[in-house]
Backbone as CSV, one residue per row, in Angstrom:
resi,resn,N_x,N_y,N_z,CA_x,CA_y,CA_z,C_x,C_y,C_z
1,MET,-29.744,-24.223,13.102,-29.379,-23.298,14.186,-30.368,-23.463,15.333
2,ALA,-29.861,-23.503,16.580,-30.720,-23.697,17.740,-31.573,-22.459,17.984
3,LEU,-32.758,-22.680,18.528,-33.669,-21.586,18.817,-33.080,-20.646,19.860
4,PHE,-32.480,-21.212,20.936,-31.810,-20.422,21.958,-30.370,-20.900,22.071
5,PRO,-29.442,-20.336,21.291,-28.066,-20.826,21.310,-27.400,-20.679,22.667
6,ALA,-27.854,-19.722,23.502,-27.224,-19.523,24.810,-27.787,-20.449,25.869
7,LEU,-28.876,-21.155,25.573,-29.512,-22.033,26.549,-28.661,-23.279,26.746
8,ARG,-28.147,-23.466,27.966,-27.311,-24.615,28.279,-27.863,-25.317,29.495
9,SER,-27.568,-26.571,29.597,-27.976,-27.334,30.766,-26.763,-28.053,31.330
10,ASP,-25.919,-27.307,32.029,-24.720,-27.892,32.625,-25.108,-28.755,33.817
11,PRO,-24.356,-29.816,34.091,-24.647,-30.642,35.273,-24.526,-29.818,36.548
12,ALA,-25.425,-30.063,37.479,-25.384,-29.349,38.760,-24.268,-29.910,39.630
13,LEU,-23.674,-29.061,40.454,-22.665,-29.506,41.407,-23.369,-30.054,42.645
14,ASN,-22.683,-30.933,43.390,-23.361,-31.700,44.434,-23.214,-31.153,45.846
15,HIS,-22.658,-29.961,46.031,-22.370,-29.516,47.388,-23.224,-28.342,47.866
16,ASN,-24.226,-27.960,47.128,-25.083,-26.842,47.510,-26.507,-27.364,47.644
17,PHE,-26.888,-27.764,48.871,-28.190,-28.398,49.058,-28.807,-28.013,50.395
18,VAL,-30.109,-28.203,50.469,-30.886,-27.891,51.668,-31.715,-29.113,52.017
19,VAL,-31.782,-29.458,53.310,-32.603,-30.579,53.767,-33.602,-30.048,54.783
20,SER,-34.856,-30.423,54.628,-35.899,-30.009,55.556,-36.688,-31.231,56.000
21,LEU,-36.972,-31.332,57.299,-37.767,-32.434,57.843,-39.013,-31.866,58.515
22,LEU,-40.183,-32.434,58.174,-41.457,-31.968,58.716,-42.205,-33.108,59.366
23,ASP,-42.940,-32.815,60.413,-43.793,-33.804,61.063,-44.799,-34.332,60.045
24,THR,-44.822,-35.660,59.827,-45.719,-36.255,58.833,-47.182,-35.987,59.151
25,SER,-47.530,-35.910,60.427,-48.923,-35.693,60.795,-49.347,-34.241,60.660
26,SER,-48.396,-33.353,60.369,-48.696,-31.933,60.254,-49.459,-31.627,58.976
27,VAL,-50.331,-30.636,59.055,-51.045,-30.177,57.870,-50.070,-29.616,56.841
28,LEU,-48.925,-29.121,57.330,-47.927,-28.520,56.434,-47.151,-29.556,55.641
29,ALA,-47.296,-30.829,55.993,-46.477,-31.867,55.351,-47.044,-32.259,53.999
30,THR,-47.082,-31.322,53.101,-47.446,-31.578,51.711,-46.256,-31.180,50.857
31,ILE,-46.237,-31.598,49.617,-45.087,-31.302,48.768,-44.860,-29.801,48.636
32,GLY,-45.909,-29.053,48.385,-45.760,-27.614,48.197,-45.278,-26.901,49.439
33,SER,-45.910,-27.170,50.580,-45.532,-26.470,51.799,-44.180,-26.936,52.305
34,ALA,-43.841,-28.208,52.081,-42.529,-28.698,52.486,-41.437,-28.005,51.688
35,LEU,-41.682,-27.783,50.404,-40.707,-27.079,49.579,-40.517,-25.658,50.076
36,VAL,-41.615,-24.983,50.377,-41.523,-23.612,50.897,-40.765,-23.611,52.218
37,SER,-41.075,-24.586,53.094,-40.388,-24.676,54.375,-38.899,-24.894,54.178
38,GLY,-38.553,-25.777,53.234,-37.149,-26.081,52.976,-36.361,-24.886,52.498
39,LEU,-37.041,-23.928,51.885,-36.338,-22.768,51.347,-36.385,-21.553,52.264
40,LEU,-37.394,-21.467,53.130,-37.604,-20.233,53.869,-37.357,-20.336,55.373
41,ASP,-37.406,-21.534,55.974,-37.228,-21.662,57.418,-35.828,-21.253,57.843
42,ALA,-35.678,-20.899,59.128,-34.355,-20.594,59.657,-33.564,-21.896,59.784
43,ALA,-32.308,-21.873,59.358,-31.495,-23.090,59.365,-31.212,-23.539,60.788
44,ALA,-31.380,-24.844,61.035,-31.068,-25.418,62.330,-29.684,-26.055,62.329
45,GLY,-29.014,-26.068,61.210,-27.682,-26.645,61.113,-27.423,-27.147,59.707
46,GLY,-26.165,-27.138,59.279,-25.838,-27.571,57.935,-25.466,-29.043,57.887
47,PHE,-25.820,-29.713,56.803,-25.406,-31.092,56.576,-24.264,-31.091,55.576
48,SER,-23.228,-31.855,55.882,-22.095,-31.942,54.972,-22.285,-33.048,53.949
49,GLU,-23.146,-34.051,54.254,-23.384,-35.150,53.320,-24.845,-35.560,53.351
50,CYS,-25.333,-35.956,52.206,-26.672,-36.542,52.075,-26.550,-37.683,51.064
51,GLN,-26.819,-38.903,51.516,-26.702,-40.079,50.663,-28.003,-40.869,50.690
52,GLY,-28.218,-41.691,49.676,-29.340,-42.624,49.702,-30.502,-42.288,48.804
53,LEU,-30.312,-41.398,47.844,-31.392,-41.127,46.891,-31.369,-42.242,45.837
54,GLU,-31.796,-43.422,46.248,-31.684,-44.611,45.403,-32.968,-45.433,45.447
55,ALA,-33.278,-46.036,44.314,-34.388,-46.992,44.220,-33.915,-48.179,43.404
56,SER,-34.311,-49.364,43.815,-33.977,-50.561,43.041,-35.222,-51.424,42.906
57,MET,-35.339,-52.084,41.765,-36.522,-52.886,41.476,-36.149,-54.352,41.379
58,LYS,-36.907,-55.171,42.057,-36.712,-56.609,41.964,-37.324,-57.093,40.651
59,VAL,-36.608,-57.975,39.969,-37.092,-58.491,38.686,-37.566,-59.929,38.874
60,GLU,-38.771,-60.206,38.412,-39.318,-61.562,38.447,-38.989,-62.255,37.129
61,GLU,-38.372,-63.408,37.205,-37.995,-64.152,36.002,-38.993,-65.276,35.727
62,TYR,-39.256,-65.498,34.453,-40.187,-66.550,34.043,-39.577,-67.325,32.879
63,SER,-39.400,-68.604,33.089,-38.864,-69.466,32.027,-40.025,-70.020,31.223
64,GLU,-40.267,-69.411,30.090,-41.395,-69.797,29.242,-41.084,-71.112,28.529
65,GLY,-42.036,-72.028,28.561,-41.865,-73.308,27.890,-41.712,-73.131,26.384
66,GLY,-40.742,-73.831,25.806,-40.510,-73.749,24.372,-39.654,-72.573,23.943
67,ASN,-39.381,-71.648,24.855,-38.532,-70.492,24.540,-37.213,-70.671,25.283
68,ASN,-36.294,-71.429,24.693,-35.033,-71.749,25.358,-33.962,-70.687,25.154
69,GLY,-34.241,-69.692,24.339,-33.243,-68.669,24.033,-33.245,-67.504,24.996
70,ALA,-34.242,-67.406,25.883,-34.308,-66.256,26.784,-35.149,-66.586,28.005
71,VAL,-34.895,-65.878,29.080,-35.735,-65.922,30.273,-36.484,-64.599,30.323
72,LEU,-37.800,-64.653,30.366,-38.602,-63.429,30.394,-38.462,-62.768,31.763
73,LYS,-38.426,-61.454,31.747,-38.266,-60.696,32.992,-39.406,-59.695,33.126
74,PHE,-39.962,-59.622,34.338,-41.079,-58.738,34.621,-40.759,-57.882,35.842
75,PRO,-41.257,-56.637,35.854,-40.977,-55.760,36.992,-41.630,-56.265,38.265
76,GLY,-40.884,-56.175,39.365,-41.403,-56.579,40.676,-41.475,-55.394,41.620
77,ARG,-41.341,-55.675,42.906,-41.472,-54.643,43.937,-40.248,-53.727,43.953
78,VAL,-40.489,-52.442,44.182,-39.415,-51.454,44.286,-39.026,-51.290,45.746
79,SER,-37.727,-51.227,46.008,-37.242,-50.954,47.365,-36.421,-49.667,47.340
80,TRP,-36.422,-48.985,48.481,-35.773,-47.675,48.586,-34.600,-47.758,49.550
81,ALA,-33.491,-47.145,49.178,-32.333,-47.087,50.074,-32.628,-46.125,51.218
82,ASN,-31.998,-46.367,52.363,-32.130,-45.439,53.479,-31.352,-44.164,53.181
83,ILE,-31.861,-43.043,53.653,-31.186,-41.755,53.491,-30.268,-41.537,54.688
84,VAL,-29.035,-41.158,54.422,-28.058,-40.909,55.479,-27.643,-39.438,55.432
85,LEU,-27.831,-38.752,56.548,-27.437,-37.352,56.680,-26.275,-37.255,57.657
86,LYS,-25.248,-36.482,57.313,-24.101,-36.285,58.194,-23.842,-34.797,58.344
87,ARG,-23.454,-34.418,59.558,-23.132,-33.012,59.797,-22.170,-32.894,60.972
88,GLY,-21.472,-31.773,61.015,-20.603,-31.494,62.147,-21.428,-31.297,63.407
89,LEU,-20.973,-31.892,64.512,-21.700,-31.806,65.781,-21.668,-30.371,66.302
90,ALA,-22.846,-29.847,66.643,-22.961,-28.494,67.182,-23.779,-28.558,68.468
91,THR,-24.178,-27.412,68.967,-24.986,-27.393,70.194,-26.424,-27.810,69.929
92,ASN,-26.836,-27.804,68.652,-28.183,-28.204,68.276,-28.326,-29.719,68.420
93,THR,-29.351,-30.185,69.158,-29.552,-31.625,69.397,-30.776,-32.162,68.662
94,THR,-31.162,-31.533,67.569,-32.407,-31.892,66.883,-32.424,-33.344,66.414
95,LEU,-31.336,-33.829,65.808,-31.312,-35.207,65.325,-31.434,-36.201,66.479
96,TRP,-30.658,-35.964,67.538,-30.732,-36.840,68.710,-32.130,-36.812,69.325
97,ASP,-32.716,-35.634,69.434,-34.049,-35.506,70.031,-35.089,-36.303,69.243
98,TRP,-34.987,-36.257,67.915,-35.950,-37.000,67.081,-35.785,-38.505,67.298
99,ALA,-34.544,-38.988,67.284,-34.303,-40.417,67.490,-34.740,-40.844,68.888
100,TYR,-34.414,-40.047,69.902,-34.715,-40.424,71.281,-36.206,-40.347,71.595
101,SER,-36.948,-39.562,70.835,-38.398,-39.487,71.061,-39.059,-40.847,70.814
102,PHE,-38.465,-41.687,69.947,-39.002,-43.027,69.734,-38.661,-43.953,70.897
103,VAL,-37.525,-43.716,71.546,-37.175,-44.473,72.746,-38.210,-44.205,73.841
104,GLN,-38.669,-42.969,73.906,-39.637,-42.570,74.922,-41.078,-42.888,74.542
105,GLY,-41.286,-43.422,73.322,-42.631,-43.806,72.905,-43.498,-42.663,72.414
106,ARG,-42.908,-41.548,72.093,-43.700,-40.414,71.615,-43.191,-39.890,70.270
107,GLY,-42.409,-40.709,69.573,-41.811,-40.293,68.307,-42.839,-40.134,67.198
108,ARG,-42.550,-39.248,66.283,-43.412,-39.017,65.117,-42.591,-39.114,63.849
109,ARG,-43.190,-39.707,62.832,-42.534,-39.782,61.530,-42.363,-38.377,60.954
110,ARG,-41.400,-38.264,60.053,-41.192,-36.980,59.371,-41.077,-37.201,57.871
111,ASP,-41.722,-36.326,57.123,-41.505,-36.247,55.687,-40.273,-35.361,55.471
112,GLY,-39.648,-35.470,54.331,-38.460,-34.675,54.101,-38.361,-34.168,52.678
113,VAL,-37.661,-33.061,52.537,-37.408,-32.462,51.233,-35.912,-32.210,51.118
114,ILE,-35.323,-32.671,50.011,-33.914,-32.430,49.729,-33.858,-31.596,48.453
115,VAL,-33.315,-30.398,48.566,-33.302,-29.459,47.446,-31.855,-29.204,47.031
116,LEU,-31.528,-29.530,45.792,-30.215,-29.214,45.226,-30.336,-27.853,44.543
117,LEU,-29.484,-26.908,44.954,-29.569,-25.535,44.465,-28.539,-25.269,43.382
118,ASN,-28.858,-24.315,42.508,-27.888,-23.899,41.499,-27.065,-22.730,42.040
119,GLU,-26.218,-22.149,41.214,-25.315,-21.096,41.696,-26.038,-19.811,42.066
120,GLN,-27.289,-19.650,41.614,-28.089,-18.492,42.006,-28.940,-18.782,43.241
121,MET,-28.677,-19.934,43.900,-29.414,-20.356,45.097,-30.879,-20.621,44.799
122,LEU,-31.191,-21.034,43.578,-32.537,-21.424,43.179,-32.579,-22.939,43.030
123,PRO,-33.742,-23.571,43.285,-33.831,-25.036,43.196,-33.491,-25.545,41.799
124,ASN,-32.606,-26.533,41.757,-32.266,-27.198,40.506,-32.981,-28.547,40.413
125,ASN,-33.024,-29.275,41.538,-33.740,-30.540,41.657,-34.312,-30.643,43.058
126,VAL,-35.480,-31.265,43.179,-36.114,-31.439,44.483,-36.569,-32.888,44.622
127,TRP,-36.131,-33.532,45.714,-36.594,-34.882,46.056,-37.406,-34.798,47.336
128,TYR,-38.493,-35.545,47.385,-39.402,-35.539,48.527,-39.552,-36.974,49.013
129,PHE,-39.291,-37.232,50.297,-39.509,-38.583,50.818,-40.599,-38.580,51.882
130,ARG,-41.303,-39.731,51.999,-42.488,-39.830,52.834,-42.253,-40.694,54.070
131,ARG,-42.842,-40.282,55.184,-42.957,-41.071,56.411,-41.613,-41.629,56.882
132,GLY,-40.656,-40.722,57.075,-39.325,-41.129,57.509,-39.283,-41.546,58.970
133,LEU,-38.462,-42.554,59.256,-38.204,-43.033,60.612,-36.706,-42.947,60.894
134,PRO,-36.311,-42.459,62.085,-34.878,-42.397,62.416,-34.359,-43.788,62.757
135,LEU,-33.864,-44.486,61.754,-33.432,-45.869,61.911,-32.183,-45.989,62.772
136,LYS,-31.259,-45.039,62.607,-29.997,-45.117,63.347,-29.437,-43.731,63.559
137,TYR,-29.036,-43.462,64.802,-28.318,-42.227,65.118,-26.905,-42.615,65.533
138,ALA,-25.910,-41.914,65.008,-24.513,-42.171,65.389,-23.856,-40.867,65.793
139,GLY,-23.345,-40.831,67.018,-22.607,-39.668,67.495,-21.183,-39.684,66.966
140,PRO,-20.404,-38.689,67.315,-19.030,-38.592,66.795,-18.107,-39.646,67.397
141,GLN,-17.104,-40.037,66.633,-16.047,-40.903,67.141,-14.932,-39.993,67.643
142,MET,-14.706,-40.030,68.939,-13.744,-39.098,69.547,-12.377,-39.758,69.721
143,ASN,-11.328,-38.993,69.431,-9.969,-39.508,69.498,-9.048,-38.348,69.864
144,ALA,-8.422,-38.437,71.027,-7.586,-37.339,71.523,-6.322,-37.134,70.707
145,THR,-5.971,-38.093,69.848,-4.747,-37.960,69.045,-5.005,-37.312,67.686
146,GLN,-6.261,-36.956,67.413,-6.604,-36.344,66.132,-7.278,-34.996,66.355
147,ASN,-7.385,-34.197,65.270,-8.033,-32.889,65.380,-9.081,-32.710,64.286
148,GLN,-9.847,-33.778,64.008,-10.872,-33.710,62.984,-12.183,-33.183,63.556
149,VAL,-13.085,-32.754,62.657,-14.400,-32.265,63.070,-15.221,-33.422,63.627
150,ALA,-15.882,-33.209,64.751,-16.780,-34.217,65.318,-18.049,-34.272,64.468
151,VAL,-18.390,-35.463,63.959,-19.498,-35.623,63.020,-20.559,-36.543,63.612
152,GLU,-21.828,-36.125,63.510,-22.949,-36.995,63.867,-23.707,-37.345,62.595
153,SER,-24.380,-38.504,62.613,-25.117,-38.921,61.422,-26.456,-39.519,61.809
154,MET,-27.382,-39.459,60.877,-28.720,-40.016,61.049,-29.058,-40.829,59.813
155,GLU,-29.489,-42.078,60.016,-29.958,-42.914,58.921,-31.475,-42.963,58.992
156,ILE,-32.139,-42.617,57.905,-33.594,-42.490,57.882,-34.188,-43.517,56.929
157,SER,-35.067,-44.353,57.444,-35.838,-45.270,56.614,-37.130,-44.555,56.223
158,HIS,-37.659,-44.840,55.047,-38.834,-44.111,54.575,-39.644,-44.984,53.638
159,GLU,-40.740,-44.449,53.132,-41.668,-45.227,52.312,-41.751,-44.738,50.869
160,GLY,-40.729,-44.099,50.382,-40.715,-43.709,48.979,-40.153,-42.320,48.747
161,ILE,-39.467,-42.169,47.608,-38.897,-40.881,47.195,-39.565,-40.455,45.893
162,TYR,-39.874,-39.180,45.799,-40.482,-38.619,44.591,-39.657,-37.420,44.166
163,GLN,-39.427,-37.281,42.878,-38.708,-36.115,42.384,-39.700,-35.181,41.709
164,LEU,-39.692,-33.927,42.113,-40.617,-32.951,41.549,-40.152,-32.567,40.146
165,PRO,-41.037,-32.618,39.154,-40.639,-32.316,37.772,-40.512,-30.813,37.502
166,LEU,-39.675,-30.473,36.552,-39.542,-29.125,35.993,-39.092,-28.070,36.997
167,VAL,-38.519,-28.483,38.132,-38.083,-27.508,39.134,-36.916,-26.682,38.605
168,GLY,-35.937,-27.339,37.980,-34.774,-26.623,37.449,-35.141,-25.634,36.365
169,LEU,-36.139,-25.983,35.548,-36.590,-25.080,34.499,-37.173,-23.815,35.107
170,ALA,-37.971,-23.974,36.161,-38.562,-22.807,36.827,-37.477,-21.942,37.453
171,GLY,-36.466,-22.588,38.080,-35.362,-21.830,38.659,-34.573,-21.098,37.600
172,GLY,-34.390,-21.736,36.438,-33.668,-21.101,35.334,-34.404,-19.898,34.795
173,ILE,-35.709,-20.008,34.667,-36.514,-18.880,34.196,-36.451,-17.730,35.195
174,GLY,-36.487,-18.086,36.504,-36.385,-17.050,37.541,-35.070,-16.299,37.460
175,THR,-33.989,-17.025,37.207,-32.677,-16.392,37.069,-32.636,-15.481,35.849
176,ALA,-33.219,-15.958,34.738,-33.230,-15.156,33.516,-34.015,-13.869,33.717
177,LEU,-35.157,-13.974,34.411,-35.975,-12.787,34.665,-35.282,-11.810,35.606
178,ALA,-34.427,-12.345,36.482,-33.716,-11.480,37.430,-32.518,-10.793,36.791
179,GLY,-32.272,-11.092,35.506,-31.193,-10.401,34.805,-29.959,-11.237,34.588
180,GLY,-30.011,-12.531,34.962,-28.842,-13.384,34.784,-28.673,-13.839,33.356
181,GLY,-29.696,-13.693,32.519,-29.601,-14.151,31.138,-29.957,-15.610,31.017
182,ILE,-30.351,-16.022,29.810,-30.761,-17.405,29.572,-29.618,-18.369,29.827
183,GLY,-28.407,-18.041,29.408,-27.269,-18.940,29.580,-26.965,-19.186,31.047
184,ALA,-27.029,-18.111,31.849,-26.745,-18.256,33.275,-27.892,-18.947,33.993
185,ALA,-29.068,-18.915,33.395,-30.252,-19.414,34.077,-30.223,-20.903,34.326
186,VAL,-29.501,-21.642,33.510,-29.553,-23.091,33.657,-28.179,-23.718,33.888
187,SER,-27.253,-22.932,34.455,-25.953,-23.520,34.740,-25.938,-24.138,36.131
188,GLY,-24.913,-24.963,36.432,-24.868,-25.745,37.666,-24.394,-24.950,38.882
189,GLY,-24.458,-25.585,40.124,-24.420,-24.929,41.421,-23.088,-24.748,42.128
190,VAL,-23.107,-24.084,43.341,-21.879,-23.796,44.109,-21.855,-24.112,45.593
191,SER,-21.941,-23.324,46.536,-21.319,-23.388,47.876,-21.828,-24.448,48.834
192,GLY,-21.769,-24.390,50.128,-21.975,-25.513,51.049,-23.414,-25.904,51.305
193,GLY,-23.624,-27.139,51.810,-24.969,-27.651,52.079,-25.526,-27.097,53.370
194,ALA,-26.854,-26.992,53.452,-27.506,-26.528,54.665,-28.589,-27.502,55.042
195,GLY,-28.920,-27.576,56.333,-29.972,-28.466,56.783,-31.028,-27.707,57.547
196,LEU,-32.279,-28.023,57.326,-33.374,-27.376,58.030,-34.205,-28.453,58.701
197,LEU,-34.501,-28.280,59.946,-35.331,-29.239,60.664,-36.520,-28.505,61.240
198,GLY,-37.715,-28.734,60.644,-38.901,-28.000,61.069,-39.751,-28.756,62.016
């Protein structure tokens, strides 16, 4: 018999997330303060998509003499996919301003925090990326024959992604203490994504 029969770990849903970007040179750009900023700052606009939480490792192959049955493989350099953020175009020009600041020669890198929330709006998973650069900004594609939402996107190059450990466990305990019960404490998430630009 399980120690906590009600304790479940359902997969989190992918549409309830928060994105926060901080000036890399800022004293606040640490993992702890970035997480607090990502959860507490006033929202500057919601993101409908966040892609690119990926890492791939190059494998070095070595053909050992006398060992004709296999090629030995050794870990090589890790490369990181670019992060792509998409959102409906609003009056807020924060993404454009960040990209254009590099055109003007005064741009600053930004660290970022991506927080996937559970249904109680508590962190389920947290990814932190370092020294982001606005690699590409894309404005909306306009077409007078359609009535779709105008979408802008930002592609961010960076120097590594880190996932904070045990975040979901802490969120689950917080839910249980708030009266949601152990079973509700670790179930997966709900409503729309939000974006924060600090």
